[in-house]
C-alpha positions in Angstrom: 57.1 -9.2 17.8 54.0 -11.7 19.3 51.2 -12.1 16.8 47.9 -11.2 18.0 45.6 -13.1 19.8 42.6 -13.8 18.8 38.9 -12.3 19.4 36.8 -14.1 22.3 33.3 -14.7 20.6 31.8 -11.4 23.5 34.2 -9.4 21.7 33.6 -10.2 18.7 29.4 -9.5 19.4 30.5 -6.4 20.6 32.3 -4.8 17.9 29.3 -5.7 15.3 26.9 -4.0 17.8 28.8 -1.0 17.9 28.5 -1.1 14.0 24.9 -2.1 14.2 24.3 1.2 16.4 26.1 3.2 14.1 24.3 2.0 11.0 21.0 2.6 13.0 22.0 6.1 14.0 23.1 6.9 10.1 19.6 5.5 9.1 17.7 7.8 12.1 19.8 10.6 10.4 18.3 10.2 7.0 14.9 9.6 7.7 15.1 12.7 9.6 17.3 14.2 6.4 14.7 13.4 4.2 11.3 14.1 6.4 9.1 17.2 5.8 10.1 20.0 8.6 6.1 19.4 9.8 6.8 15.4 10.4 9.9 15.7 11.9 8.5 16.8 15.6 6.3 13.2 15.0 9.3 10.7 14.7 10.3 11.8 18.7 6.8 12.3 19.4 5.3 9.1 18.5 7.5 6.8 20.7 6.6 9.1 23.8 2.8 8.7 23.4 3.7 4.7 22.9 5.8 5.3 26.3 3.3 7.0 28.9 -0.6 7.1 29.4 -1.8 10.6 30.4 -5.3 11.9 29.6 -3.9 15.0 28.1 -2.3 13.5 25.3 -3.2 11.2 22.4 -3.5 7.6 22.7 -4.7 7.6 27.0 -6.5 4.5 27.4 -8.1 4.4 31.2 -7.8 0.9 33.0 -10.9 -1.5 32.9 -11.7 -3.9 35.5 -8.4 -5.6 36.9 -6.8 -5.2 33.9 -3.8 -2.3 33.6 -2.8 -0.9 30.1 0.6 -1.7 28.9 2.6 1.3 28.6 6.3 2.1 28.5 9.2 1.2 26.4 12.5 -0.4 27.4 15.2 1.6 27.9 13.3 5.1 26.8 14.9 8.4 27.5 13.4 11.7 27.7 16.1 13.8 25.6 16.1 17.6 25.1 15.2 16.7 21.0 12.0 15.0 22.4 11.0 17.5 25.0 11.5 20.4 21.8 9.4 18.1 19.7 6.5 17.9 22.4 6.1 21.3 23.5 6.2 22.0 19.3 3.2 19.3 19.2 1.6 20.0 22.3 2.2 23.8 23.3 -0.6 24.1 26.0 1.2 21.1 27.7 4.5 22.8 28.7 4.2 22.1 31.9 3.4 18.8 31.8 6.8 18.5 30.0 8.6 20.3 32.3 7.6 18.1 35.7 8.3 15.1 33.0 8.5 12.3 36.1 4.9 13.0 37.3 3.9 11.3 34.3 7.1 9.2 33.4 5.7 5.0 34.2 7.5 2.7 36.2 6.8 -0.1 33.9 8.3 -1.2 30.5 5.4 -3.4 28.9 7.1 -2.7 25.0 10.7 -4.0 24.6 11.3 -2.5 21.1 9.3 -0.3 19.0 10.9 -0.4 15.7 10.5 1.2 11.5 10.6 -0.9 8.8 10.1 -0.3 5.1 11.3 2.6 2.9 11.4 5.1 6.0 15.6 6.8 5.8 16.1 4.9 2.5 16.4 6.2 -1.1 12.9 5.4 -1.1 11.4 7.5 1.1 9.6 10.5 0.0 7.0 13.3 1.6 4.3 10.3 1.5 6.0 7.5 3.2 4.0 6.2 5.9 5.6 4.8 9.0 5.3 1.0 9.4 6.2 0.1 13.3 6.5 -2.7 14.6 5.5 -2.5 18.7 7.4 -6.1 19.8 6.1 -7.4 23.1 6.3 -10.2 25.4 3.1 -11.8 25.1 3.7 -14.1 27.6 3.4 -10.7 30.1 -0.2 -10.2 29.1 -3.7 -11.2 29.0 -5.4 -10.9 25.7 -7.3 -8.3 27.4 -4.4 -6.2 28.3 -3.2 -6.3 24.7 -6.4 -5.4 23.6 -6.4 -2.3 25.9 -3.0 -1.7 24.0 -3.8 -2.2 20.6 -6.8 0.6 21.8 -3.9 2.4 22.5 -1.5 2.5 19.7 -5.1 2.7 17.2 -6.0 6.2 19.3 -2.2 7.0 18.3 -2.6 6.6 14.8 -5.8 8.3 14.4 -4.5 11.2 16.1 -1.6 11.4 13.6 -4.0 11.4 10.5 -6.3 13.7 12.0 -3.9 16.0 13.2 -0.7 15.8 11.2 -2.1 13.9 7.8 0.5 11.3 8.6 -0.7 7.4 7.8 0.9 5.1 10.9 0.7 1.6 11.3 1.9 0.2 14.4 1.8 -3.3 14.5 1.3 -5.5 17.9 4.1 -7.9 17.5 4.2 -10.9 20.0 8.1 -11.6 20.3 7.8 -15.3 20.7 5.2 -15.6 17.3 7.4 -13.4 15.1 10.1 -16.2 16.2 8.1 -18.7 15.3 6.7 -16.7 12.0 3.4 -16.4 13.2 2.3 -12.8 11.5 -1.5 -13.6 12.1 -4.1 -13.7 8.7 -3.8 -11.7 5.9 -5.9 -8.7 6.4 -5.2 -5.1 5.6 -1.9 -4.3 5.9 -1.0 -7.7 7.8 0.2 -10.4 5.0 -1.0 -12.9 7.2 0.8 -16.8 6.3 0.8 -15.3 2.6 4.6 -14.8 3.3 5.9 -14.9 6.6 9.5 -15.7 6.2 9.8 -13.0 3.4 8.1 -10.6 6.2 10.4 -11.3 8.4 13.3 -10.9 6.1 11.4 -7.6 4.6 11.8 -6.1 8.6 15.6 -7.6 9.1 16.6 -6.1 5.5 15.1 -2.5 6.5 14.3 -2.2 10.2 15.7 1.0 12.2 15.5 0.4 15.7 13.4 3.7 17.2 13.9 2.5 21.0 14.3 -0.2 22.7 16.2 -3.7 22.2 17.7 -4.7 19.1 17.1 -7.4 17.5 19.6 -10.4 18.5 20.1 -11.4 14.8 21.7 -8.2 13.8 25.0 -9.9 15.9 25.3 -12.7 14.4 27.2 -13.4 11.4 25.5 -13.7 8.0 25.7 -17.3 7.1 24.7 -18.7 10.9 22.4 -21.8 11.0 19.8 -22.4 13.4 21.8 -24.4 16.0 24.9 -22.0 16.1 22.1 -19.1 16.6 20.7 -20.7 19.8 24.5 -21.4 21.0 25.3 -17.8 20.4 22.7 -16.3 22.2 22.6 -18.8 25.0 26.1 -17.4 25.4 24.6 -14.2 26.6 24.6 -13.4 30.1 22.9 -10.5 32.3 25.1 -7.8 33.1 27.6 -9.5 30.5 29.1 -7.7 27.4 26.8 -7.8 25.2 24.4 -7.7 27.9 21.5 -10.5 27.2 18.7 -7.2 28.6 19.7 -5.3 25.6 18.1 -7.7 23.1 14.9 -9.4 21.5 15.2 -13.2 20.1 12.7 -12.7 16.6 14.3 -15.9 15.6 17.2 -16.8 13.0 16.7 -16.3 8.7 19.1 -19.1 7.4 17.2 -19.1 4.0 13.9 -18.3 2.5 11.5 -21.3 2.0 10.2 -21.8 -1.3 6.7 -22.7 0.1 6.2 -19.3 0.9 6.9 -17.8 -2.5 3.6 -18.6 -4.1 1.6 -16.3 -1.6 4.2 -13.9 -1.5 3.6 -13.3 -5.6 -0.2 -12.9 -4.6 0.5 -10.8 -1.9 2.3 -8.3 -4.5 0.1 -8.8 -6.9 -2.5 -7.6 -4.7 -0.8 -4.9 -3.0 0.3 -3.6 -6.9 -3.7 -2.5 -6.4 -2.3 0.4 -4.5 1.5 0.8 -5.0 2.6 -0.6 -8.1 6.1 0.8 -8.5 7.0 -0.5 -5.0 5.6 -4.2 -6.1 7.3 -4.2 -8.9 10.3 -4.0 -7.5 9.4 -6.4 -5.1 7.6 -9.2 -7.2 11.0 -9.0 -9.2 12.4 -9.3 -6.0 10.8 -12.7 -5.1 11.8 -14.0 -8.6 15.5 -13.3 -7.7 15.4 -15.0 -4.4 13.7 -18.2 -6.2 16.4 -18.0 -8.6 18.8 -18.3 -6.0 16.5 -20.0 -3.2 19.1 -23.1 -3.1 22.3 -21.8 -2.7 22.1 -17.7 -2.5 21.7 -15.6 0.7 18.5 -13.9 1.7 19.3 -10.2 1.0 19.2 -9.0 4.8 21.9 -11.4 5.7 24.1 -9.3 3.1 23.0 -6.2 3.9 24.4 -7.6 7.6 27.6 -8.8 6.5 28.4 -5.2 4.8 27.0 -3.6 8.3 29.5 -5.7 10.2 32.6 -5.3 7.7 32.6 -1.7 9.3 34.9 0.8 7.5 35.4 -2.0 4.7 31.7 -1.6 3.5 31.5 0.0 0.1 31.2 3.6 1.1 31.2 2.7 4.9 28.6 1.6 7.4 26.9 5.3 7.4 26.4 4.8 3.2 24.6 1.1 3.2 21.1 1.7 1.9 18.7 -1.5 1.9 16.7 -0.1 -1.3 19.7 0.1 -3.1 21.4 -3.0 -2.4 17.9 -4.7 -3.3 17.9 -2.7 -6.4 21.3 -3.9 -7.8 20.7 -7.3 -6.8 17.4 -7.1 -9.4 19.7 -5.5 -12.0 22.4 -8.2 -11.9 19.6 -10.8 -12.2 17.8 -9.2 -15.0 20.7 -8.6 -17.0 21.4 -12.2 -17.3 17.8 -13.8 -17.2 15.6 -10.7 -18.6 14.8 -8.9 -21.4 16.0 -5.1 -21.8 12.2 -4.0 -21.1 12.3 -5.3 -18.0 15.6 -3.6 -16.8 13.9 -0.3 -18.3 10.8 -0.5 -15.9 12.9 -1.5 -13.2 14.8 1.7 -13.5 11.9 3.8 -14.6 9.9 2.3 -11.2 13.2 2.5 -8.9 13.4 6.2 -10.4 9.7 7.0 -9.9 9.5 5.4 -7.0 12.3 7.6 -5.0 10.5 11.0 -6.2 13.6 12.8 -6.5 13.9 15.3 -9.4 17.1 15.4 -10.8 16.5 17.6 -13.6 15.5 19.9 -11.2 18.7 21.6 -10.2 19.7 22.3 -6.5 19.8 25.7 -5.5 22.9 27.7 -5.1 25.0 26.6 -2.1 22.3 23.6 -1.3 24.1 20.1 -1.0 22.8 16.9 -2.6 22.0 14.7 0.1 22.8 10.8 0.1 19.4 9.9 -1.8 20.1 12.4 -4.5 23.7 11.3 -5.2 22.9 7.4 -5.3 19.8 8.3 -7.8 22.2 10.5 -9.6 25.1 7.9 -9.5 22.3 5.4 -11.2 20.8 8.0 -13.8 24.6 8.4 -14.8 25.5 4.6 -15.5 22.3 4.5 -17.5 23.0 7.4 -19.7 19.5 8.7 -18.9 19.8 12.1 -20.5 18.1 15.8 -18.8 15.6 15.1 -21.2 14.5 11.9 -20.1 14.4 13.0 -16.4 12.7 16.1 -17.3 9.8 13.7 -18.9 9.6 10.9 -15.7 9.8 14.4 -13.5 6.8 16.2 -14.8 4.0 13.6 -14.8 1.2 16.1 -14.9 2.2 16.9 -18.6 2.0 13.6 -19.6 -1.2 12.7 -21.8 -3.3 9.9 -20.6 -2.1 7.9 -23.0 1.8 7.9 -21.5 0.1 7.3 -18.2 -1.2 4.2 -19.1 1.5 2.7 -21.1 3.2 2.7 -18.2 0.7 1.0 -16.0 0.0 -1.2 -18.3 4.1 -2.2 -18.9 3.9 -1.9 -15.1 1.1 -4.4 -14.9 2.3 -6.6 -17.8 5.7 -7.2 -16.3 4.0 -8.0 -12.6 1.7 -11.0 -14.4 4.4 -11.9 -16.3 6.7 -12.7 -12.9 3.8 -14.0 -10.9 3.4 -16.9 -14.1 7.0 -17.7 -14.1 7.2 -18.0 -10.5 3.8 -20.2 -10.6 5.1 -22.3 -13.0 8.3 -22.7 -11.3 6.4 -23.8 -7.9 3.5 -25.7 -10.0 5.0 -29.2 -8.3 6.2 -27.7 -4.8 3.7 -27.5 -1.7 2.5 -23.9 -0.6 2.6 -23.2 3.1 -0.3 -20.3 2.4 -3.6 -20.7 4.8 -6.6 -21.7 2.6 -8.5 -18.9 3.8 -5.8 -16.7 3.3 -5.5 -17.8 -0.2 -9.0 -17.5 -0.7 -9.2 -14.0 0.4 -6.2 -12.7 -1.7 -7.8 -14.9 -4.9 -10.5 -13.6 -4.5 -9.0 -9.9 -4.6 -7.0 -10.7 -7.7 -10.0 -12.1 -9.4 -11.7 -8.9 -8.8 -8.8 -6.4 -9.9 -7.8 -8.8 -12.8 -10.6 -10.8 -14.0 -12.4 -10.7 -16.8 -16.3 -11.6 -16.7 -19.4 -11.0 -19.4 -21.0 -7.6 -18.3 -18.2 -7.0 -15.6 -16.7 -3.2 -15.5 -13.8 -3.9 -15.9 -11.0 -1.8 -13.7 -8.4 0.7 -14.9 -5.0 -0.7 -13.8 -3.6 2.2 -13.1 0.0 2.9 -11.8 -0.9 6.4 -10.7 -3.8 7.6 -8.5 -4.4 11.4 -8.3 -3.0 12.3 -11.4 -5.4 10.4 -13.1 -8.4 11.8 -12.1 -10.0 14.9 -14.0 -11.9 17.6 -13.0 -13.5 17.6 -16.8 -13.9 15.2 -19.4 -15.5 14.9 -22.8 -17.6 12.3 -24.0 -18.0 11.9 -27.8 -20.6 9.6 -29.2 -19.5 7.6 -33.1 -22.4 6.5 -34.5 -21.8 3.0 -36.7 -23.1 2.5 -40.0 -24.6 -0.8 -38.4 -26.3 1.1 -36.2 -24.3 0.7 -32.9 -22.5 3.7 -30.8 -19.5 3.6 -29.7 -19.2 5.9 -26.5 -15.5 7.7 -25.9 -14.4 9.7 -23.0 -11.1 12.4 -23.3 -9.4 13.8 -20.4 -10.0 17.6 -20.3 -12.4 20.0 -21.3 -11.7 19.5 -25.5 -14.3 21.5 -26.7 -13.7 25.1 -25.5 -9.8 25.1 -26.0 -10.3 23.8 -29.9 -13.5 22.1 -30.4 -10.7 19.4 -32.0 -10.9 15.7 -30.1 -7.4 15.0 -29.2 -7.2 11.5 -29.9 -3.7 11.3 -27.1 -6.3 12.4 -24.0 -8.7 9.6 -25.4 -9.4 7.3 -21.5 -11.3 4.4 -23.0 -14.5 3.8 -25.0 -17.8 1.3 -24.5 -20.7 0.6 -26.5 -22.9 2.8 -23.9 -23.0 5.8 -22.3 -23.9 4.5 -19.2 -20.6 2.0 -19.3 -18.4 4.7 -20.4 -19.6 6.8 -16.9 -19.4 3.7 -14.7 -16.1 2.7 -15.6 -15.2 6.3 -15.6 -16.1 6.4 -11.5 -15.1 3.0 -10.7 -11.5 3.8 -12.1 -11.4 7.0 -10.0 -11.4 8.9 -13.3 -13.9 11.0 -12.4 -15.8 11.7 -9.3 -19.4 13.9 -7.9 -17.4 16.9 -8.8 -16.3 16.6 -11.8 -17.9 18.1 -15.4 -19.0 16.2 -18.1 -19.2 17.9 -21.3 -20.4 16.0 -24.5 -19.5 16.5 -27.9 -22.9 17.4 -29.5 -26.0 16.4 -28.5 -26.2 13.6 -30.6 -29.5 11.1 -30.1 -31.4 11.9 -26.7 -28.8 11.7 -24.2 -27.9 15.2 -22.7 -24.8 16.8 -20.7 -27.4 17.2 -18.3 -28.7 13.1 -18.2 -24.4 12.1 -18.3 -24.1 15.1 -15.3 -26.9 13.4 -13.4 -26.1 9.9 -13.8 -22.2 10.6 -12.4 -23.7 12.4 -9.2 -25.7 9.1 -8.9 -22.9 6.8 -9.6 -20.4 8.3 -7.0 -22.6 8.0 -4.2 -24.6 4.9 -4.6 -21.9 2.7 -6.4 -18.8 4.5 -5.5 -15.6 3.6 -6.9 -14.0 0.5 -4.6 -10.5 -0.2 -3.2 -10.0 -3.5 -3.7 -7.1 -4.0 -1.6 -9.3 -2.9 1.7 -12.6 -5.5 0.8 -13.3 -7.2 4.5 -12.1 -10.4 4.8 -15.7 -11.5 5.9 -17.2 -10.4 2.4 -14.6 -12.4 0.4 -14.7 -15.7 2.5 -18.7 -16.0 2.3 -20.3 -15.9 -1.0 -20.9 -13.4 -3.4 -23.7 -11.6 -3.1 -25.6 -8.0 -4.6 -24.6 -4.9 -2.4 -26.4 -2.3 -4.4 -28.9 -2.1 -7.6 -29.4 1.0 -9.6 -32.0 0.2 -12.7 -31.8 3.4 -15.1 -34.6 3.5 -17.3 -34.8 5.0 -21.0 -31.4 6.5 -20.9 -30.8 6.1 -24.6 -34.4 6.5 -25.9 -37.0 9.4 -26.8 -37.7 11.3 -23.7 -41.2 12.3 -25.0 -42.2 8.5 -25.0 -44.1 8.0 -21.6 -43.7 4.1 -21.4 -40.6 2.3 -20.1 -38.4 1.1 -23.4 -35.0 0.4 -22.0 -33.8 -0.7 -18.7 -30.1 -1.1 -17.9 -29.3 -2.3 -15.0 -26.0 -2.1 -12.7 -25.1 -3.7 -9.5 -21.9 -4.3 -7.5 -21.1 -6.8 -5.3 -19.8 -7.9 -2.1 -16.8 -9.0 -4.0 -15.9 -5.4 -4.8 -17.3 -6.7 -8.8 -19.9 -3.9 -11.1 -21.4 -5.7 -13.6 -23.8 -3.6 -16.3 -26.8 -5.6 -18.1 -29.5 -4.7 -20.4 -32.9 -5.6 -20.7 -36.4 -5.4 -19.1 -35.8 -9.3 -18.5 -32.8 -8.4 -15.9 -34.3 -7.6 -13.0 -36.2 -10.7 -13.4 -33.4 -12.9 -13.6 -32.0 -11.5 -10.9 -35.2 -11.3 -8.2 -33.8 -14.3 -6.1 -30.6 -12.1 -5.3 -32.3 -9.3 -4.7 -35.3 -10.6 -2.7 -34.5 -13.5 -1.8 -31.6 -12.7 0.5 -31.0 -11.0 4.0 -30.0 -8.1 3.9 -31.8 -7.0 1.1 -29.2 -4.7 -1.3 -30.1 -1.5 -1.6 -32.5 -1.3 -5.0 -32.2 2.3 -6.3 -34.0 3.7 -9.7 -33.2 6.7 -12.3 -35.3 7.5 -15.1 -33.4 11.0 -16.9 -35.2 14.5 -16.7 -38.6 15.1 -18.5 -41.6 15.8 -18.8 -42.3 12.0 -18.9 -40.5 11.6 -16.0 -42.9 10.8 -13.4 -45.2 8.4 -15.9 -42.2 6.1 -16.7 -41.1 6.3 -12.8 -44.5 5.1 -12.2 -44.9 2.6 -15.0 -41.8 0.9 -13.8 -42.4 0.7 -10.0 -45.8 -0.8 -11.3 -43.9 -3.5 -13.1 -41.7 -4.9 -10.1 -42.4 -6.1 -7.1 -39.0 -5.1 -5.9 -38.9 -1.9 -3.9 -37.3 0.7 -5.7 -36.1 4.1 -4.2 -36.3 6.8 -6.9 -33.2 8.9 -7.7 -33.8 12.5 -8.6 
């Protein structure tokens, strides 16, 4: 019996390709399984809108001058499921889709449309946004042409948001630049120089090829150096098997670079302002990368090895989950190097991020999907009781104190990780661009930094669940004449009249500071009602509600992660100023007795200063700058309101807009 002949290089590549395609197909099926019914048609419609350019469809961009709009996706075909989805989203255009050849493009400007992120993993939820890389050969197009393509992509994003309530991000990615790890500047959703190799690793670890060419990286063995990678790519021929035209070359990823770790850590701290559950897991991943930087494999290469092993892979190719793989690696690291509370917060964050309510039983005849099976196996392994699951599944029943406790643990873990990473890297050169460093550093300073008279941000792990339609404010007079103002979630007065300390959200030495904290922390807005526990002193319930209304309009909550790059690179200046006159004093007096000044800056910070001299001290920042900040003044309602306003205006040469 003759021995088996060893497979040729190209036979090996072909086998790997088949397994990668099978894995990619399984990821698409998983994505569709977890997608809400209303979003499923979009999965097919979005690539189509990138592929065509027709005036009756979203994303249409007219040709300008000599420049054609680049559109059309390589190897894209019009399948029945695409037609069905189009008819669902655009029933009035049915005739257009029946004669598809009239709008089908001859050109193919886009090499590939690739999804990355949580979609198709256990971390996908009903609210998951779609992050697409739109991969193009930048050498084929002028800057003007690429600008037109970006205009088209932005129009599609806007349509999806307005008509379907789903967040779409198209990242226009030039293949040569991605190969060189050039991802632009840190702005919005782009990490810039903060984590170029880490971004590529994240892309390779989570990508789904929706249409077009596959990254050639998928075909190379998990331990491939750059020389071997290039040799394998050069061995492919046009018309061969595999065909070189089936792939795009986004570059190899042999190992991660410690010089990027600091920038990546800062970036994740910044992202934690909006998505703390996800950022905690990613920050932990950075610490694991640092521990394994010399000898360990990037996680994407471990994933690729499992995909290449095919039927030998645990649970077979179709059961490999990038998020679960990452989580298993984190737990293994922290069991050896961390504390029990580190492991617990990682477990809780994974469970809450995945939003799979295991305490709710399946309907009769309903089968558990892959996500529920994986998370149930975790919960069983962690010995979580149904009571624990019920608690995590019903956050709406948590007290404000319970929510803040979890938030505190999450942000404490993030800061601890960041400090350990910073200490380890203190003697290493970092690759973070200076401007990117400035932008990211200032965002972190705004969110985490403590300064005299600054209104601090509530470092929340939640968003809408901390919002209160009603709050109760209570005042406690101290023996030394001072005051403590406290705010509680809900209308506690009409229920029992007894203040529930577990619902306490914050306290401050002034009502103005407390209400500003509530607004800036998104705990209340202009639609909320503020109740006052007895009318201590001069401040009334009406005063508090008037104040909140003005704060929401003129000093609204700031989303630190979206502060404009241009503002953060420029010197800080005052953006809006609000003087509040005689808020805590006797309403019968017609003289200016008390002035509180609130102002926000272009770096997203809010300050509260007390005293009539404050405006004098801020005179230069308010008057000798261009553009001049908007200045407003508020005086509580009362018989003397007009006189107080008049006296205040006479005493200042700053032009104030009076708020009523």
